[in-house]
BALOBA-1460 file (C-alpha; in Angstrom, 3 decimals):
// residues 416
<rec num="1" residu="m" x="28.065" y="80.773" z="61.992"/>
<rec num="2" residu="l" x="25.534" y="79.578" z="64.769"/>
<rec num="3" residu="f" x="23.969" y="76.743" z="62.315"/>
<rec num="4" residu="g" x="25.967" y="73.898" z="61.040"/>
<rec num="5" residu="s" x="25.274" y="71.389" z="58.000"/>
<rec num="6" residu="s" x="22.225" y="70.162" z="60.092"/>
<rec num="7" residu="g" x="20.737" y="73.039" z="62.369"/>
<rec num="8" residu="i" x="22.370" y="74.331" z="65.671"/>
<rec num="9" residu="r" x="24.459" y="71.685" z="67.472"/>
<rec num="10" residu="r" x="27.015" y="71.868" z="70.056"/>
<rec num="11" residu="k" x="27.909" y="70.206" z="73.755"/>
<rec num="12" residu="f" x="25.392" y="71.191" z="76.217"/>
<rec num="13" residu="d" x="26.441" y="74.409" z="78.073"/>
<rec num="14" residu="q" x="25.233" y="77.753" z="78.955"/>
<rec num="15" residu="t" x="25.533" y="79.051" z="75.500"/>
<rec num="16" residu="l" x="23.170" y="76.582" z="74.316"/>
<rec num="17" residu="i" x="20.632" y="77.249" z="76.897"/>
<rec num="18" residu="d" x="20.716" y="80.972" z="76.145"/>
<rec num="19" residu="t" x="20.360" y="80.038" z="72.482"/>
<rec num="20" residu="a" x="17.228" y="77.847" z="73.062"/>
<rec num="21" residu="l" x="15.366" y="80.866" z="74.656"/>
<rec num="22" residu="k" x="16.206" y="83.236" z="72.147"/>
<rec num="23" residu="v" x="15.193" y="81.032" z="69.185"/>
<rec num="24" residu="g" x="11.942" y="80.490" z="70.673"/>
<rec num="25" residu="s" x="11.518" y="84.008" z="70.656"/>
<rec num="26" residu="a" x="12.885" y="84.676" z="67.285"/>
<rec num="27" residu="l" x="10.614" y="81.980" z="65.734"/>
<rec num="28" residu="a" x="7.444" y="83.742" z="67.204"/>
<rec num="29" residu="s" x="8.437" y="86.793" z="65.751"/>
<rec num="30" residu="r" x="8.044" y="85.540" z="62.426"/>
<rec num="31" residu="s" x="5.558" y="82.653" z="62.768"/>
<rec num="32" residu="s" x="2.390" y="82.586" z="65.094"/>
<rec num="33" residu="d" x="2.124" y="78.809" z="65.391"/>
<rec num="34" residu="i" x="5.191" y="76.373" z="66.192"/>
<rec num="35" residu="l" x="5.418" y="72.872" z="66.729"/>
<rec num="36" residu="v" x="7.912" y="71.930" z="69.414"/>
<rec num="37" residu="g" x="9.438" y="68.115" z="69.886"/>
<rec num="38" residu="m" x="12.327" y="66.724" z="71.263"/>
<rec num="39" residu="d" x="14.702" y="63.547" z="71.560"/>
<rec num="40" residu="t" x="15.553" y="61.412" z="74.463"/>
<rec num="41" residu="r" x="18.540" y="63.153" z="75.788"/>
<rec num="42" residu="k" x="18.631" y="64.215" z="79.290"/>
<rec num="43" residu="t" x="18.978" y="67.934" z="78.571"/>
<rec num="44" residu="s" x="16.099" y="67.774" z="75.838"/>
<rec num="45" residu="p" x="13.064" y="68.662" z="78.502"/>
<rec num="46" residu="l" x="15.049" y="71.898" z="79.549"/>
<rec num="47" residu="l" x="15.965" y="72.932" z="76.025"/>
<rec num="48" residu="a" x="12.458" y="71.960" z="74.779"/>
<rec num="49" residu="h" x="10.704" y="74.165" z="77.831"/>
<rec num="50" residu="l" x="13.325" y="77.175" z="76.889"/>
<rec num="51" residu="v" x="12.115" y="77.241" z="73.356"/>
<rec num="52" residu="i" x="8.668" y="77.072" z="74.357"/>
<rec num="53" residu="s" x="9.181" y="79.982" z="76.932"/>
<rec num="54" residu="g" x="10.620" y="81.772" z="74.341"/>
<rec num="55" residu="i" x="7.526" y="81.468" z="71.918"/>
<rec num="56" residu="i" x="4.990" y="82.130" z="74.266"/>
<rec num="57" residu="g" x="6.887" y="85.014" z="75.748"/>
<rec num="58" residu="s" x="6.909" y="86.422" z="72.520"/>
<rec num="59" residu="g" x="3.066" y="86.058" z="71.900"/>
<rec num="60" residu="g" x="3.421" y="82.889" z="69.760"/>
<rec num="61" residu="s" x="1.423" y="79.561" z="70.270"/>
<rec num="62" residu="a" x="3.489" y="76.574" z="71.010"/>
<rec num="63" residu="y" x="2.293" y="73.485" z="69.965"/>
<rec num="64" residu="v" x="4.104" y="70.594" z="71.885"/>
<rec num="65" residu="t" x="4.453" y="66.725" z="71.041"/>
<rec num="66" residu="g" x="7.226" y="65.560" z="73.651"/>
<rec num="67" residu="i" x="9.547" y="62.831" z="72.475"/>
<rec num="68" residu="a" x="9.411" y="62.328" z="68.664"/>
<rec num="69" residu="p" x="11.487" y="61.052" z="65.995"/>
<rec num="70" residu="t" x="12.762" y="64.429" z="63.925"/>
<rec num="71" residu="p" x="10.801" y="63.330" z="60.825"/>
<rec num="72" residu="s" x="7.601" y="62.982" z="62.873"/>
<rec num="73" residu="v" x="8.201" y="66.703" z="63.985"/>
<rec num="74" residu="a" x="9.021" y="67.634" z="60.550"/>
<rec num="75" residu="y" x="5.869" y="65.950" z="59.114"/>
<rec num="76" residu="a" x="3.669" y="67.410" z="61.619"/>
<rec num="77" residu="t" x="5.098" y="70.924" z="61.053"/>
<rec num="78" residu="r" x="2.552" y="71.250" z="58.195"/>
<rec num="79" residu="t" x="-0.303" y="71.939" z="60.595"/>
<rec num="80" residu="v" x="1.337" y="75.064" z="61.850"/>
<rec num="81" residu="k" x="3.744" y="77.726" z="60.705"/>
<rec num="82" residu="a" x="7.233" y="76.262" z="61.814"/>
<rec num="83" residu="g" x="8.730" y="73.623" z="63.701"/>
<rec num="84" residu="c" x="11.507" y="73.071" z="66.158"/>
<rec num="85" residu="m" x="13.022" y="69.827" z="67.310"/>
<rec num="86" residu="i" x="15.499" y="69.569" z="70.174"/>
<rec num="87" residu="t" x="18.146" y="67.081" z="69.043"/>
<rec num="88" residu="a" x="21.830" y="66.403" z="68.339"/>
<rec num="89" residu="s" x="20.997" y="63.620" z="66.111"/>
<rec num="90" residu="h" x="23.839" y="60.986" z="66.068"/>
<rec num="91" residu="n" x="26.017" y="62.914" z="68.341"/>
<rec num="92" residu="p" x="27.070" y="61.506" z="71.826"/>
<rec num="93" residu="e" x="24.604" y="62.330" z="74.752"/>
<rec num="94" residu="e" x="26.542" y="65.521" z="75.837"/>
<rec num="95" residu="y" x="25.707" y="67.439" z="72.734"/>
<rec num="96" residu="n" x="22.111" y="69.013" z="71.985"/>
<rec num="97" residu="g" x="20.667" y="71.255" z="69.680"/>
<rec num="98" residu="l" x="18.246" y="72.647" z="67.651"/>
<rec num="99" residu="k" x="16.579" y="72.003" z="64.163"/>
<rec num="100" residu="l" x="14.252" y="74.337" z="62.463"/>
<rec num="101" residu="f" x="11.641" y="73.217" z="59.971"/>
<rec num="102" residu="n" x="9.132" y="74.778" z="57.313"/>
<rec num="103" residu="p" x="5.770" y="73.304" z="57.020"/>
<rec num="104" residu="d" x="6.754" y="71.193" z="54.012"/>
<rec num="105" residu="g" x="9.411" y="69.468" z="56.365"/>
<rec num="106" residu="s" x="12.285" y="70.968" z="54.840"/>
<rec num="107" residu="s" x="14.856" y="72.280" z="57.061"/>
<rec num="108" residu="f" x="15.314" y="76.043" z="57.332"/>
<rec num="109" residu="t" x="17.338" y="76.975" z="54.031"/>
<rec num="110" residu="n" x="20.712" y="78.812" z="54.246"/>
<rec num="111" residu="i" x="18.950" y="82.388" z="53.699"/>
<rec num="112" residu="q" x="16.558" y="81.293" z="56.513"/>
<rec num="113" residu="q" x="19.201" y="80.487" z="58.839"/>
<rec num="114" residu="s" x="20.946" y="83.630" z="58.403"/>
<rec num="115" residu="e" x="17.850" y="85.422" z="58.970"/>
<rec num="116" residu="t" x="17.322" y="83.676" z="62.111"/>
<rec num="117" residu="e" x="20.907" y="84.412" z="63.611"/>
<rec num="118" residu="e" x="19.869" y="88.133" z="62.926"/>
<rec num="119" residu="l" x="16.825" y="87.752" z="64.847"/>
<rec num="120" residu="l" x="18.683" y="86.329" z="67.520"/>
<rec num="121" residu="k" x="20.218" y="89.531" z="68.268"/>
<rec num="122" residu="n" x="17.017" y="91.139" z="69.278"/>
<rec num="123" residu="q" x="14.447" y="90.775" z="72.046"/>
<rec num="124" residu="y" x="10.661" y="90.196" z="71.116"/>
<rec num="125" residu="w" x="9.142" y="89.940" z="74.450"/>
<rec num="126" residu="t" x="5.453" y="91.006" z="74.602"/>
<rec num="127" residu="t" x="3.379" y="92.547" z="77.558"/>
<rec num="128" residu="w" x="1.584" y="90.338" z="80.084"/>
<rec num="129" residu="q" x="-1.623" y="90.884" z="78.241"/>
<rec num="130" residu="h" x="-0.417" y="89.375" z="75.047"/>
<rec num="131" residu="q" x="1.436" y="86.287" z="76.347"/>
<rec num="132" residu="g" x="1.066" y="83.184" z="73.950"/>
<rec num="133" residu="t" x="-0.395" y="79.888" z="74.611"/>
<rec num="134" residu="e" x="0.762" y="76.137" z="74.626"/>
<rec num="135" residu="q" x="-1.077" y="73.108" z="73.798"/>
<rec num="136" residu="a" x="-0.317" y="69.471" z="73.018"/>
<rec num="137" residu="i" x="-0.208" y="67.759" z="69.467"/>
<rec num="138" residu="d" x="0.235" y="64.294" z="68.571"/>
<rec num="139" residu="a" x="2.810" y="64.409" z="65.783"/>
<rec num="140" residu="l" x="3.516" y="60.612" z="66.273"/>
<rec num="141" residu="a" x="-0.165" y="59.511" z="65.254"/>
<rec num="142" residu="l" x="0.130" y="61.926" z="62.343"/>
<rec num="143" residu="h" x="3.254" y="60.353" z="61.071"/>
<rec num="144" residu="k" x="2.387" y="56.806" z="61.730"/>
<rec num="145" residu="n" x="-0.906" y="57.357" z="59.747"/>
<rec num="146" residu="a" x="0.631" y="58.717" z="56.757"/>
<rec num="147" residu="i" x="3.296" y="56.026" z="56.718"/>
<rec num="148" residu="l" x="0.782" y="53.147" z="57.036"/>
<rec num="149" residu="e" x="-1.279" y="54.550" z="54.134"/>
<rec num="150" residu="k" x="1.774" y="54.545" z="51.945"/>
<rec num="151" residu="v" x="3.624" y="51.192" z="53.176"/>
<rec num="152" residu="h" x="2.311" y="47.575" z="52.809"/>
<rec num="153" residu="i" x="4.455" y="44.804" z="54.608"/>
<rec num="154" residu="k" x="3.401" y="41.108" z="53.752"/>
<rec num="155" residu="p" x="2.153" y="38.982" z="56.855"/>
<rec num="156" residu="g" x="4.738" y="36.812" z="58.592"/>
<rec num="157" residu="f" x="7.672" y="38.929" z="58.339"/>
<rec num="158" residu="t" x="10.058" y="39.506" z="61.277"/>
<rec num="159" residu="v" x="12.279" y="42.264" z="61.668"/>
<rec num="160" residu="v" x="15.089" y="42.941" z="64.314"/>
<rec num="161" residu="i" x="14.804" y="46.880" z="65.173"/>
<rec num="162" residu="d" x="17.590" y="48.745" z="67.034"/>
<rec num="163" residu="c" x="16.497" y="52.331" z="67.776"/>
<rec num="164" residu="g" x="19.752" y="53.049" z="69.967"/>
<rec num="165" residu="n" x="17.579" y="54.093" z="72.837"/>
<rec num="166" residu="g" x="16.705" y="57.357" z="70.905"/>
<rec num="167" residu="a" x="13.298" y="59.004" z="69.529"/>
<rec num="168" residu="g" x="12.624" y="56.294" z="67.310"/>
<rec num="169" residu="s" x="11.893" y="53.823" z="70.313"/>
<rec num="170" residu="v" x="8.699" y="55.823" z="70.486"/>
<rec num="171" residu="l" x="7.219" y="55.146" z="66.954"/>
<rec num="172" residu="t" x="9.261" y="52.401" z="64.667"/>
<rec num="173" residu="p" x="8.545" y="49.284" z="66.936"/>
<rec num="174" residu="a" x="4.686" y="50.414" z="66.866"/>
<rec num="175" residu="l" x="4.502" y="51.542" z="63.317"/>
<rec num="176" residu="l" x="6.095" y="48.029" z="62.033"/>
<rec num="177" residu="a" x="4.031" y="46.030" z="64.427"/>
<rec num="178" residu="q" x="0.984" y="47.656" z="63.019"/>
<rec num="179" residu="g" x="2.055" y="47.526" z="59.646"/>
<rec num="180" residu="g" x="2.010" y="43.741" z="59.935"/>
<rec num="181" residu="a" x="5.346" y="42.803" z="61.094"/>
<rec num="182" residu="k" x="6.561" y="41.097" z="63.895"/>
<rec num="183" residu="p" x="9.389" y="43.165" z="65.713"/>
<rec num="184" residu="v" x="12.466" y="42.099" z="67.695"/>
<rec num="185" residu="c" x="13.363" y="44.998" z="69.532"/>
<rec num="186" residu="i" x="16.998" y="46.046" z="70.792"/>
<rec num="187" residu="n" x="17.771" y="49.202" z="72.540"/>
<rec num="188" residu="c" x="14.139" y="50.357" z="72.045"/>
<rec num="189" residu="n" x="13.664" y="51.970" z="75.383"/>
<rec num="190" residu="p" x="14.000" y="55.919" z="75.310"/>
<rec num="191" residu="s" x="16.224" y="55.814" z="78.355"/>
<rec num="192" residu="g" x="18.187" y="59.134" z="77.268"/>
<rec num="193" residu="y" x="21.586" y="56.991" z="77.644"/>
<rec num="194" residu="f" x="22.546" y="55.380" z="74.169"/>
<rec num="195" residu="a" x="23.737" y="51.657" z="74.534"/>
<rec num="196" residu="r" x="25.926" y="52.034" z="71.630"/>
<rec num="197" residu="p" x="27.281" y="54.998" z="69.462"/>
<rec num="198" residu="s" x="24.225" y="56.630" z="68.102"/>
<rec num="199" residu="e" x="25.597" y="57.026" z="64.644"/>
<rec num="200" residu="p" x="24.571" y="53.821" z="62.849"/>
<rec num="201" residu="l" x="27.940" y="52.613" z="61.308"/>
<rec num="202" residu="k" x="28.821" y="49.127" z="60.510"/>
<rec num="203" residu="e" x="31.414" y="49.300" z="63.310"/>
<rec num="204" residu="h" x="28.846" y="50.136" z="65.978"/>
<rec num="205" residu="l" x="26.394" y="47.298" z="64.901"/>
<rec num="206" residu="g" x="28.605" y="44.283" z="65.090"/>
<rec num="207" residu="y" x="25.898" y="42.195" z="67.048"/>
<rec num="208" residu="i" x="23.027" y="42.750" z="64.597"/>
<rec num="209" residu="g" x="23.859" y="40.225" z="62.029"/>
<rec num="210" residu="e" x="23.972" y="37.382" z="64.426"/>
<rec num="211" residu="m" x="20.648" y="38.569" z="65.845"/>
<rec num="212" residu="v" x="19.129" y="38.577" z="62.687"/>
<rec num="213" residu="k" x="20.387" y="34.850" z="62.123"/>
<rec num="214" residu="r" x="19.673" y="33.715" z="65.574"/>
<rec num="215" residu="t" x="16.044" y="35.023" z="65.436"/>
<rec num="216" residu="g" x="15.272" y="33.824" z="62.089"/>
<rec num="217" residu="s" x="14.452" y="37.439" z="60.993"/>
<rec num="218" residu="d" x="14.035" y="38.644" z="57.390"/>
<rec num="219" residu="c" x="16.160" y="41.935" z="57.981"/>
<rec num="220" residu="a" x="17.219" y="44.341" z="60.378"/>
<rec num="221" residu="v" x="16.461" y="48.470" z="60.803"/>
<rec num="222" residu="v" x="18.813" y="50.756" z="62.931"/>
<rec num="223" residu="h" x="18.032" y="54.254" z="63.819"/>
<rec num="224" residu="d" x="20.341" y="57.087" z="65.013"/>
<rec num="225" residu="g" x="19.566" y="59.217" z="68.175"/>
<rec num="226" residu="d" x="16.685" y="61.110" z="66.668"/>
<rec num="227" residu="a" x="15.553" y="58.620" z="64.109"/>
<rec num="228" residu="d" x="15.985" y="60.968" z="60.898"/>
<rec num="229" residu="r" x="18.643" y="58.191" z="59.796"/>
<rec num="230" residu="m" x="17.900" y="54.559" z="59.098"/>
<rec num="231" residu="m" x="20.417" y="51.688" z="58.061"/>
<rec num="232" residu="a" x="19.630" y="48.066" z="57.365"/>
<rec num="233" residu="f" x="20.894" y="44.495" z="57.175"/>
<rec num="234" residu="d" x="19.678" y="41.959" z="54.690"/>
<rec num="235" residu="n" x="18.201" y="38.708" z="55.005"/>
<rec num="236" residu="k" x="21.646" y="37.264" z="55.529"/>
<rec num="237" residu="g" x="22.513" y="39.462" z="58.656"/>
<rec num="238" residu="r" x="24.750" y="41.562" z="56.303"/>
<rec num="239" residu="y" x="25.050" y="45.436" z="56.707"/>
<rec num="240" residu="i" x="24.038" y="47.229" z="53.432"/>
<rec num="241" residu="d" x="26.208" y="50.316" z="53.070"/>
<rec num="242" residu="g" x="24.397" y="53.560" z="52.343"/>
<rec num="243" residu="d" x="25.299" y="53.736" z="48.603"/>
<rec num="244" residu="h" x="23.796" y="50.302" z="47.965"/>
<rec num="245" residu="l" x="20.555" y="51.504" z="50.022"/>
<rec num="246" residu="l" x="20.343" y="54.366" z="47.777"/>
<rec num="247" residu="m" x="20.354" y="52.084" z="44.865"/>
<rec num="248" residu="l" x="17.836" y="49.803" z="46.247"/>
<rec num="249" residu="f" x="15.373" y="52.425" z="47.271"/>
<rec num="250" residu="a" x="15.713" y="54.029" z="43.867"/>
<rec num="251" residu="r" x="15.260" y="50.963" z="41.965"/>
<rec num="252" residu="y" x="12.200" y="49.848" z="44.090"/>
<rec num="253" residu="l" x="10.627" y="53.206" z="43.664"/>
<rec num="254" residu="g" x="11.315" y="53.670" z="40.054"/>
<rec num="255" residu="a" x="13.093" y="56.985" z="40.681"/>
<rec num="256" residu="n" x="14.510" y="58.295" z="37.562"/>
<rec num="257" residu="q" x="15.812" y="61.335" z="39.090"/>
<rec num="258" residu="v" x="17.877" y="61.046" z="42.303"/>
<rec num="259" residu="v" x="19.251" y="63.911" z="44.419"/>
<rec num="260" residu="t" x="22.422" y="62.856" z="46.490"/>
<rec num="261" residu="t" x="25.530" y="64.211" z="47.764"/>
<rec num="262" residu="s" x="29.079" y="64.678" z="46.711"/>
<rec num="263" residu="d" x="30.216" y="61.844" z="48.770"/>
<rec num="264" residu="a" x="27.888" y="59.147" z="47.409"/>
<rec num="265" residu="s" x="29.163" y="56.365" z="45.012"/>
<rec num="266" residu="m" x="29.248" y="56.814" z="41.373"/>
<rec num="267" residu="i" x="26.982" y="53.506" z="41.095"/>
<rec num="268" residu="i" x="23.708" y="55.573" z="41.387"/>
<rec num="269" residu="e" x="24.518" y="57.035" z="38.091"/>
<rec num="270" residu="e" x="24.230" y="53.613" z="36.512"/>
<rec num="271" residu="i" x="20.415" y="53.689" z="37.112"/>
<rec num="272" residu="a" x="19.355" y="57.125" z="37.210"/>
<rec num="273" residu="e" x="19.816" y="60.789" z="36.316"/>
<rec num="274" residu="v" x="21.579" y="62.304" z="39.404"/>
<rec num="275" residu="r" x="22.256" y="65.836" z="40.826"/>
<rec num="276" residu="r" x="24.861" y="66.107" z="43.500"/>
<rec num="277" residu="t" x="24.666" y="68.571" z="46.475"/>
<rec num="278" residu="p" x="27.078" y="69.247" z="49.060"/>
<rec num="279" residu="v" x="27.143" y="66.985" z="52.142"/>
<rec num="280" residu="g" x="23.959" y="67.665" z="54.442"/>
<rec num="281" residu="d" x="20.150" y="66.820" z="54.054"/>
<rec num="282" residu="t" x="19.398" y="70.383" z="53.996"/>
<rec num="283" residu="y" x="20.942" y="70.796" z="50.634"/>
<rec num="284" residu="v" x="19.281" y="67.675" z="49.432"/>
<rec num="285" residu="s" x="15.880" y="68.908" z="50.502"/>
<rec num="286" residu="e" x="16.643" y="72.215" z="48.807"/>
<rec num="287" residu="e" x="17.273" y="70.458" z="45.570"/>
<rec num="288" residu="l" x="14.296" y="68.370" z="45.771"/>
<rec num="289" residu="l" x="12.055" y="71.244" z="45.979"/>
<rec num="290" residu="k" x="12.916" y="72.090" z="42.490"/>
<rec num="291" residu="w" x="13.790" y="68.582" z="40.977"/>
<rec num="292" residu="g" x="13.980" y="64.852" z="41.675"/>
<rec num="293" residu="d" x="11.880" y="61.818" z="42.569"/>
<rec num="294" residu="f" x="13.816" y="60.504" z="45.488"/>
<rec num="295" residu="g" x="17.003" y="61.754" z="47.555"/>
<rec num="296" residu="g" x="19.523" y="60.695" z="50.181"/>
<rec num="297" residu="e" x="22.948" y="60.569" z="51.500"/>
<rec num="298" residu="p" x="25.105" y="57.236" z="52.010"/>
<rec num="299" residu="s" x="24.936" y="58.126" z="55.975"/>
<rec num="300" residu="g" x="21.434" y="56.844" z="56.094"/>
<rec num="301" residu="a" x="19.221" y="60.024" z="55.392"/>
<rec num="302" residu="w" x="16.709" y="59.192" z="53.035"/>
<rec num="303" residu="i" x="14.237" y="61.563" z="51.630"/>
<rec num="304" residu="f" x="10.810" y="60.867" z="50.149"/>
<rec num="305" residu="p" x="9.350" y="64.258" z="48.681"/>
<rec num="306" residu="k" x="5.778" y="62.221" z="48.518"/>
<rec num="307" residu="i" x="5.594" y="62.325" z="52.380"/>
<rec num="308" residu="s" x="7.975" y="64.923" z="53.509"/>
<rec num="309" residu="l" x="11.311" y="66.761" z="52.782"/>
<rec num="310" residu="c" x="12.868" y="65.897" z="55.970"/>
<rec num="311" residu="p" x="15.100" y="62.650" z="56.156"/>
<rec num="312" residu="d" x="12.548" y="59.991" z="57.212"/>
<rec num="313" residu="g" x="13.919" y="57.213" z="59.264"/>
<rec num="314" residu="p" x="10.491" y="55.347" z="60.177"/>
<rec num="315" residu="f" x="9.361" y="55.619" z="56.817"/>
<rec num="316" residu="a" x="12.348" y="54.300" z="55.237"/>
<rec num="317" residu="a" x="12.473" y="51.611" z="57.922"/>
<rec num="318" residu="a" x="8.781" y="50.578" z="56.884"/>
<rec num="319" residu="l" x="9.740" y="50.961" z="53.170"/>
<rec num="320" residu="f" x="12.663" y="48.744" z="53.628"/>
<rec num="321" residu="c" x="10.599" y="46.201" z="55.192"/>
<rec num="322" residu="e" x="7.958" y="46.175" z="52.479"/>
<rec num="323" residu="i" x="10.948" y="45.589" z="49.902"/>
<rec num="324" residu="a" x="12.394" y="42.854" z="51.871"/>
<rec num="325" residu="s" x="8.949" y="41.336" z="52.224"/>
<rec num="326" residu="e" x="8.784" y="41.105" z="48.392"/>
<rec num="327" residu="w" x="12.230" y="40.755" z="47.088"/>
<rec num="328" residu="d" x="15.182" y="38.795" z="48.217"/>
<rec num="329" residu="v" x="17.052" y="41.668" z="49.351"/>
<rec num="330" residu="a" x="20.445" y="39.961" z="49.640"/>
<rec num="331" residu="y" x="20.092" y="38.974" z="45.942"/>
<rec num="332" residu="e" x="19.381" y="42.543" z="44.827"/>
<rec num="333" residu="i" x="22.461" y="44.027" z="46.385"/>
<rec num="334" residu="d" x="24.627" y="41.196" z="45.322"/>
<rec num="335" residu="s" x="23.587" y="42.006" z="41.693"/>
<rec num="336" residu="m" x="24.532" y="45.737" z="42.053"/>
<rec num="337" residu="p" x="27.633" y="47.139" z="40.763"/>
<rec num="338" residu="s" x="30.000" y="47.831" z="43.503"/>
<rec num="339" residu="y" x="33.107" y="50.133" z="43.425"/>
<rec num="340" residu="p" x="35.517" y="50.427" z="46.726"/>
<rec num="341" residu="i" x="34.672" y="53.455" z="48.758"/>
<rec num="342" residu="l" x="37.202" y="54.444" z="51.534"/>
<rec num="343" residu="r" x="36.137" y="57.075" z="54.298"/>
<rec num="344" residu="e" x="38.298" y="58.528" z="56.946"/>
<rec num="345" residu="s" x="38.076" y="61.267" z="59.461"/>
<rec num="346" residu="f" x="40.569" y="63.237" z="61.294"/>
<rec num="347" residu="a" x="40.433" y="65.216" z="64.266"/>
<rec num="348" residu="c" x="41.253" y="68.692" z="63.797"/>
<rec num="349" residu="d" x="40.707" y="71.822" z="65.669"/>
<rec num="350" residu="t" x="41.331" y="74.089" z="62.757"/>
<rec num="351" residu="a" x="39.208" y="71.741" z="60.444"/>
<rec num="352" residu="r" x="37.404" y="74.679" z="58.800"/>
<rec num="353" residu="e" x="40.539" y="76.912" z="58.337"/>
<rec num="354" residu="t" x="42.278" y="73.921" z="56.737"/>
<rec num="355" residu="v" x="39.732" y="73.135" z="54.120"/>
<rec num="356" residu="l" x="39.375" y="76.525" z="53.249"/>
<rec num="357" residu="a" x="43.109" y="76.925" z="52.660"/>
<rec num="358" residu="l" x="42.871" y="73.980" z="49.935"/>
<rec num="359" residu="g" x="40.420" y="76.282" z="48.038"/>
<rec num="360" residu="a" x="36.780" y="75.373" z="49.048"/>
<rec num="361" residu="i" x="34.432" y="77.977" z="49.155"/>
<rec num="362" residu="s" x="32.509" y="76.525" z="52.063"/>
<rec num="363" residu="p" x="34.566" y="74.380" z="54.703"/>
<rec num="364" residu="t" x="31.323" y="71.919" z="55.208"/>
<rec num="365" residu="d" x="30.727" y="71.851" z="51.233"/>
<rec num="366" residu="g" x="34.507" y="70.858" z="50.847"/>
<rec num="367" residu="i" x="36.398" y="70.261" z="47.788"/>
<rec num="368" residu="r" x="35.831" y="67.402" z="45.514"/>
<rec num="369" residu="i" x="38.242" y="66.314" z="42.626"/>
<rec num="370" residu="s" x="37.467" y="63.858" z="40.469"/>
<rec num="371" residu="d" x="38.578" y="62.229" z="37.138"/>
<rec num="372" residu="e" x="37.452" y="59.277" z="34.742"/>
<rec num="373" residu="d" x="38.382" y="56.820" z="37.236"/>
<rec num="374" residu="g" x="37.418" y="58.073" z="40.463"/>
<rec num="375" residu="w" x="37.210" y="61.178" z="42.925"/>
<rec num="376" residu="y" x="37.742" y="62.302" z="46.272"/>
<rec num="377" residu="l" x="36.079" y="64.747" z="48.546"/>
<rec num="378" residu="i" x="37.548" y="66.591" z="51.425"/>
<rec num="379" residu="r" x="35.302" y="68.552" z="54.204"/>
<rec num="380" residu="a" x="35.116" y="69.715" z="57.593"/>
<rec num="381" residu="s" x="32.476" y="68.159" z="59.506"/>
<rec num="382" residu="g" x="29.452" y="70.451" z="60.333"/>
<rec num="383" residu="t" x="28.917" y="68.839" z="63.795"/>
<rec num="384" residu="e" x="32.501" y="67.973" z="65.037"/>
<rec num="385" residu="p" x="36.245" y="69.253" z="64.942"/>
<rec num="386" residu="k" x="36.985" y="66.677" z="62.160"/>
<rec num="387" residu="i" x="38.225" y="66.775" z="58.739"/>
<rec num="388" residu="r" x="36.355" y="64.143" z="56.470"/>
<rec num="389" residu="i" x="37.686" y="62.585" z="53.411"/>
<rec num="390" residu="t" x="35.922" y="60.350" z="50.978"/>
<rec num="391" residu="a" x="37.384" y="58.535" z="47.897"/>
<rec num="392" residu="e" x="36.219" y="56.082" z="45.334"/>
<rec num="393" residu="g" x="38.062" y="54.416" z="42.363"/>
<rec num="394" residu="k" x="36.980" y="51.757" z="39.814"/>
<rec num="395" residu="d" x="39.243" y="49.355" z="41.797"/>
<rec num="396" residu="i" x="40.774" y="49.259" z="45.305"/>
<rec num="397" residu="r" x="44.168" y="49.902" z="44.032"/>
<rec num="398" residu="k" x="42.907" y="53.085" z="42.422"/>
<rec num="399" residu="t" x="40.929" y="54.019" z="45.470"/>
<rec num="400" residu="k" x="43.987" y="53.648" z="47.860"/>
<rec num="401" residu="e" x="45.996" y="56.047" z="45.265"/>
<rec num="402" residu="i" x="43.295" y="58.542" z="45.272"/>
<rec num="403" residu="i" x="42.819" y="58.815" z="49.086"/>
<rec num="404" residu="e" x="46.492" y="59.170" z="49.623"/>
<rec num="405" residu="k" x="46.290" y="62.359" z="47.245"/>
<rec num="406" residu="g" x="43.317" y="63.436" z="49.675"/>
<rec num="407" residu="r" x="45.897" y="62.852" z="52.815"/>
<rec num="408" residu="k" x="48.691" y="64.751" z="51.208"/>
<rec num="409" residu="m" x="46.211" y="67.515" z="50.364"/>
<rec num="410" residu="i" x="44.916" y="67.884" z="53.859"/>
<rec num="411" residu="k" x="48.815" y="68.008" z="55.035"/>
<rec num="412" residu="q" x="49.517" y="70.735" z="52.758"/>
<rec num="413" residu="g" x="46.200" y="72.849" z="54.008"/>
<rec num="414" residu="k" x="47.218" y="72.448" z="57.581"/>
<rec num="415" residu="t" x="50.867" y="74.034" z="56.941"/>
<rec num="416" residu="a" x="49.338" y="76.524" z="54.506"/>
């Protein structure tokens, strides 16, 4: 499979270069107008030019927005027939890839991905008389204005923003400032080199809590490389894990029907009706097309159907600031239930084969085993050669017992 759990993604190489040109041509064979955006990676301009060349050379119209967050490209895709974002999201700088979008902001479904892979086997170049066109489009303005219409931050609010030198740098600081907040910016220059690991995990962000305290800020928001993710710190400078952010958003929005993934905590089920999908924002988006008020993953991907079906880090950042300007977020988080969750990952060159040997139908969907006191999930990463295991129990003793069962199961799969 060329597509993983979040588009096409791999280390930059000749295969990715060839694929970018073919994808542009394949998109033009089905859609007349295609929007193209990119993140801040050093290889993104080359890949964007190749996609644009494929579109034009196959008679399509390329609408180019330059550096922009993935959710901005997804939102602006409503003005065309399809969208293409050049990004490897939270992966290191040596990776890159392509995400494809429908006009409603949703990622290409599994069926669309399979169809695209078939299209890549052919060529769709047109004659010189029928070459396509290229023109600029401002996806940032479209997205920013849509967010400002829906979010209202009380004046006098200060927020620390860490964009990780990614695409969020060109939108989120200006968005929050225009929304009434006073931003304190860290790593908000789109340099193409990440000053910290791009994935917004707690262990990558040890300096943020102290920055919140030292500047007297009311909270902090953090993005990954393409700003489809957003994680946050409360007014005490404490990192908020993704499960409690999911619950916070659901509470504030009054969401009664929540779509989340198989690795999310049991706590969300205490306040909403829940449907679970395999890990991956594409699955959450697909389910939200049919059911639900709000969706998200504990990795920091938050989907608000009223604006788009793409995980929207800038919208989530603005909404979190609105919440934090009205509520004592630290108090709200402390009042929520909490069950211990353990997450581990193991480097494994045969991750997909190992998980299939355990009985999973799809390696990236994985296998989830549960009982009345907890559950564990084993799955192959869709973006890296790793096996991931997540376990949750009613107490830490139970969680440790559960994750040990998962470790033993992985060993069995490796020797199968």
